[in-house]
C-alpha positions in Angstrom: 35.6 -24.7 -22.9 32.7 -26.2 -24.7 34.8 -26.8 -27.8 36.7 -29.4 -26.0 33.8 -31.5 -24.9 32.4 -34.4 -27.0 28.9 -33.8 -28.4 27.4 -37.0 -29.6 24.4 -36.6 -31.7 22.8 -39.8 -33.4 20.0 -40.5 -35.9 16.3 -40.7 -34.7 14.9 -44.2 -34.4 11.6 -45.5 -35.9 8.7 -46.8 -34.1 8.1 -50.4 -33.0 5.5 -51.9 -30.8 5.5 -51.1 -27.0 7.2 -53.1 -24.5 5.5 -53.6 -21.2 7.5 -52.2 -18.0 7.1 -54.0 -14.9 9.4 -51.3 -13.2 7.5 -48.3 -13.8 7.8 -45.8 -10.8 5.1 -44.4 -8.4 4.8 -40.7 -9.9 2.8 -39.2 -7.1 3.9 -35.9 -5.9 6.4 -36.4 -3.3 6.3 -32.7 -2.0 9.3 -30.3 -1.4 10.8 -32.2 1.6 10.1 -35.9 0.5 11.5 -35.6 -2.9 15.2 -35.0 -1.8 14.7 -37.7 0.7 13.6 -40.2 -1.9 16.5 -39.3 -4.3 19.1 -39.7 -1.4 17.6 -43.0 -0.3 17.8 -44.3 -3.8 21.5 -43.5 -4.3 22.6 -44.3 -0.8 25.2 -46.8 0.0 27.8 -47.7 2.8 30.0 -44.8 3.3 33.7 -45.9 3.3 36.4 -43.5 4.9 37.5 -40.8 2.6 41.0 -41.7 3.0 41.9 -38.8 0.9 45.4 -38.8 -1.1 46.5 -35.5 -2.2 49.9 -34.4 -4.3 51.1 -31.1 -5.1 52.1 -31.1 -8.9 53.4 -27.8 -9.9 52.8 -24.0 -9.7 51.8 -22.2 -12.8 51.4 -18.3 -13.0 50.5 -18.0 -9.2 48.4 -21.1 -9.1 49.2 -24.4 -7.2 48.2 -27.6 -9.2 47.1 -30.6 -7.0 46.0 -34.1 -7.9 43.7 -35.9 -5.2 41.8 -39.0 -4.8 39.1 -40.0 -2.4 36.8 -43.0 -1.6 33.4 -42.6 -2.9 32.2 -45.9 -1.6 33.9 -49.3 -0.8 34.5 -49.9 -4.6 35.3 -46.5 -6.0 38.0 -44.0 -5.7 37.4 -40.5 -7.5 40.4 -38.8 -9.0 40.5 -35.1 -9.0 42.4 -31.8 -9.7 42.4 -29.0 -7.4 43.8 -25.5 -8.3 44.4 -22.8 -5.7 45.9 -19.6 -5.6 49.4 -19.4 -4.2 50.4 -17.3 -1.3 46.7 -16.5 -0.4 46.0 -17.2 3.2 42.6 -18.2 4.8 39.6 -20.2 3.5 38.6 -19.8 -0.1 35.3 -20.3 -1.8 35.2 -23.3 -4.2 34.0 -24.0 -7.8 33.6 -27.5 -8.8 33.3 -28.4 -12.5 31.6 -31.5 -13.9 32.3 -32.7 -17.6 29.8 -34.0 -20.2 29.5 -37.4 -21.8 32.9 -38.8 -23.0 34.7 -36.0 -21.3 37.1 -35.8 -18.4 38.2 -33.5 -15.4 41.2 -32.6 -17.5 39.1 -30.8 -20.0 38.4 -27.9 -17.4 42.3 -27.4 -16.7 42.1 -23.8 -18.3 39.0 -22.8 -16.7 40.4 -24.0 -13.2 43.4 -22.1 -13.7 41.2 -19.0 -14.4 39.0 -19.7 -11.3 42.1 -19.9 -9.0 43.5 -16.6 -10.6 40.2 -15.0 -9.4 40.7 -16.2 -5.9 38.7 -19.5 -6.2 39.7 -22.9 -5.4 38.9 -24.8 -8.8 38.1 -28.6 -8.6 37.1 -31.0 -11.1 36.5 -34.7 -10.9 36.1 -37.8 -13.3 32.7 -38.9 -13.6 32.0 -42.9 -13.4 33.6 -44.7 -16.3 35.4 -41.6 -17.7 38.7 -40.3 -17.6 41.1 -42.1 -15.2 38.0 -44.2 -14.3 37.6 -45.7 -17.7 40.1 -48.6 -17.0 42.5 -47.3 -19.9 39.8 -47.2 -22.5 37.7 -44.7 -24.1 35.4 -43.1 -21.6 32.5 -42.9 -23.9 32.4 -46.8 -24.5 33.3 -47.6 -20.9 30.4 -45.5 -19.9 27.9 -46.8 -22.2 29.0 -50.4 -21.6 28.3 -49.8 -17.9 24.8 -48.4 -18.6 24.1 -51.6 -20.7 25.2 -53.8 -17.6 22.9 -51.9 -15.4 19.9 -52.4 -17.8 20.8 -56.2 -17.8 21.5 -56.6 -14.1 19.8 -53.7 -12.2 23.0 -52.9 -10.5 24.8 -49.3 -10.3 23.4 -46.1 -11.8 26.2 -44.9 -13.8 23.8 -42.8 -16.0 23.9 -39.7 -13.9 23.1 -40.9 -10.2 26.4 -42.7 -9.2 28.3 -39.4 -10.1 25.9 -37.3 -8.2 26.8 -39.5 -5.1 30.5 -38.9 -5.8 29.9 -35.2 -5.9 28.2 -35.4 -2.4 31.3 -37.2 -1.1 33.4 -34.6 -2.8 31.6 -32.1 -0.5 32.5 -34.2 2.4 36.2 -34.3 1.5 36.3 -30.4 0.8 34.7 -29.8 4.3 37.9 -31.5 5.9 40.2 -29.1 4.2 41.4 -26.0 6.1 41.7 -24.0 2.9 37.9 -24.3 1.8 35.2 -22.0 2.8 32.6 -24.7 3.1 29.8 -22.1 3.1 30.6 -20.8 -0.5 30.9 -23.9 -2.6 29.5 -23.4 -6.3 28.8 -26.3 -8.7 28.9 -26.0 -12.5 28.4 -28.5 -15.1 28.4 -29.0 -19.0 25.6 -31.1 -20.5 25.6 -34.4 -18.5 27.5 -32.5 -16.0 24.8 -30.0 -16.1 22.2 -32.7 -15.1 24.3 -33.9 -12.3 24.6 -30.3 -11.2 20.9 -29.6 -10.7 20.3 -33.2 -9.2 23.2 -32.6 -6.6 22.2 -29.0 -5.8 18.4 -30.0 -5.4 19.3 -32.5 -2.5 22.4 -30.9 -0.8 22.1 -27.3 0.5 26.1 -27.3 0.8 26.0 -26.4 -2.9 25.6 -22.6 -2.4 25.6 -21.7 -6.1 24.6 -23.9 -9.0 25.2 -23.3 -12.8 23.8 -26.1 -14.9 24.9 -25.6 -18.6 23.1 -27.1 -21.6 21.7 -29.7 -19.2 18.4 -28.4 -17.9 15.4 -30.3 -19.5 12.2 -32.3 -18.9 12.6 -35.9 -19.8 8.9 -36.3 -19.3 8.1 -33.6 -21.9 10.6 -35.2 -24.3 8.9 -38.8 -24.1 5.3 -37.0 -24.1 6.3 -35.2 -27.1 8.5 -37.6 -29.4 11.4 -35.5 -28.8 13.8 -38.0 -27.0 15.9 -39.1 -30.0 18.9 -36.7 -29.7 19.1 -37.3 -25.9 18.8 -41.0 -26.3 21.5 -40.7 -29.0 24.3 -39.8 -26.4 24.1 -43.3 -25.1 23.2 -45.0 -28.4 25.2 -48.1 -28.0 23.7 -49.1 -24.6 20.0 -48.6 -25.7 20.5 -50.1 -29.1 21.9 -53.3 -27.6 19.2 -53.2 -24.8 16.6 -53.3 -27.5 18.3 -56.3 -29.2 18.2 -58.2 -25.8 14.4 -57.7 -26.1 14.3 -58.9 -29.7 13.7 -55.4 -30.9 15.4 -53.9 -34.0 14.2 -50.4 -33.5 13.1 -48.3 -30.6 10.0 -46.2 -29.7 9.0 -44.0 -27.0 7.6 -46.9 -24.8 10.8 -48.8 -24.9 12.8 -45.5 -24.1 10.5 -45.0 -21.1 11.1 -48.6 -20.1 15.0 -48.1 -20.4 15.0 -45.1 -18.5 13.1 -46.8 -15.7 15.8 -49.5 -15.4 18.9 -47.4 -15.9 18.0 -44.0 -14.4 14.7 -44.6 -12.4 12.6 -41.5 -11.8 14.4 -39.2 -14.2 11.2 -38.8 -16.3 8.8 -38.2 -13.3 9.9 -37.6 -9.8 13.4 -36.7 -10.3 12.8 -34.8 -13.5 13.8 -31.3 -14.1 10.6 -29.5 -13.3 10.6 -31.3 -10.1 14.4 -31.1 -9.1 15.2 -27.6 -10.0 12.6 -25.6 -7.9 14.2 -27.3 -4.9 17.4 -25.3 -5.4 15.4 -22.1 -4.4 16.4 -19.7 -2.8 20.1 -20.4 -3.5 21.5 -18.7 -6.6 20.9 -20.7 -9.7 22.0 -19.6 -13.2 20.7 -21.8 -16.1 22.2 -21.7 -19.4 20.8 -23.5 -22.5 21.0 -23.0 -26.4 17.6 -22.2 -28.3 18.6 -24.7 -31.0 19.7 -27.5 -28.7 17.8 -30.8 -29.8 19.1 -32.6 -26.6 17.0 -30.0 -24.4 14.0 -29.2 -26.4 12.7 -25.6 -25.5 9.2 -26.1 -24.7 10.1 -28.9 -22.1 13.0 -26.5 -21.0 10.5 -23.6 -20.4 8.3 -26.0 -18.3 11.2 -26.2 -16.0 12.2 -22.6 -16.1 8.4 -21.5 -15.4 8.1 -23.8 -12.3 11.7 -22.7 -11.1 10.7 -18.8 -11.4 7.6 -19.5 -9.3 9.7 -21.4 -6.5 12.0 -18.4 -6.4 9.2 -15.9 -6.3 7.5 -17.8 -3.4 10.9 -17.7 -1.5 11.2 -13.9 -2.2 14.4 -14.8 -4.1 13.8 -13.6 -7.7 17.2 -12.0 -8.1 18.9 -15.4 -7.2 17.4 -17.1 -10.3 18.6 -16.3 -13.9 17.8 -17.9 -17.2 19.9 -17.4 -20.3 18.7 -18.8 -23.6 21.5 -18.3 -26.0 20.3 -17.4 -29.5 21.1 -19.3 -32.6 23.1 -21.9 -30.3 23.0 -25.5 -30.2 24.5 -27.8 -27.6 27.3 -25.4 -26.7 28.4 -22.6 -24.3 29.4 -19.4 -26.1 32.2 -17.3 -24.9 29.8 -14.7 -23.9 27.7 -17.1 -21.9 30.6 -18.4 -20.0 31.7 -14.9 -19.0 28.2 -14.7 -17.5 28.9 -17.8 -15.6 32.2 -16.3 -14.2 30.0 -12.9 -13.3 27.5 -15.0 -11.5 30.1 -17.1 -9.5 32.0 -13.9 -8.4 28.7 -12.2 -7.6 27.5 -15.0 -5.1 30.6 -16.7 -4.0 32.6 -13.5 -3.4 36.2 -14.7 -3.8 37.6 -11.3 -3.0 35.7 -10.5 0.0 
């Protein structure tokens, strides 16, 4: 699975003078109830009718393949794949899969087939400006172009947040289906999809099980410790041009902080990993990272893990949180780790009763 996902690592930037940021967010502690409310208020928009369209494509090895779309808001329809076991009656648990930067729903086809053969309904959607939503171009460049437009205009949140909204509307759609067990919906994601996974699960309890893969991190720690270069490199064209807009030829920590505050507000403070992951407790949560992944530096990652462990202990749910740090592994998910993902989903979503 991970071998099919683009991994975009770029060179580090040199330091330049700081840029004053007039949009720095209030970083006070919002508390366990106010944080999800603040996030949902930020991404909220008028709800269009879902108006779903679904078409059966084929059957392969006992699995039905469907394509579907639904309206996420007044301007966006979301395309998706849905695979489910044939000749299985009743409501089935669901696993939703979210791709990483430059990817698409189609890269999860093999995994969705495997989920369906295990008794799940497998679902994947294209993130904003990816796959079928890239207007016929390369998803990576459509995505980074959109992020640059956000920096310039303040409109949209294509870096993470808008697709989190799409996931919440996907849950609305799944609840309308008579073959879905809405009490047993799992969400997994790779890289950027992993970040969206923990953000969505933190604010919507309809996600019964969450598995963010190589996405959990602390943006604040990376900024405080000059370890942001690889993460920023995944959206390099956008931030480089944004710096040029400001007359800067190089980028430093202060500019990265300013850039984040414009395009993904709150990601380095009130909506950072250490604040959001503990909100998933006491629901089952499996976190998988690589010990050599420069995009998710281990010291910042461990800050998130320790706070999440404490939240699960406080909720008397220590058995529902598991953290796997893959040895000698970078921004990837090993076959052994993905087998662990399957076992976790089967344990908690119970596709076979």
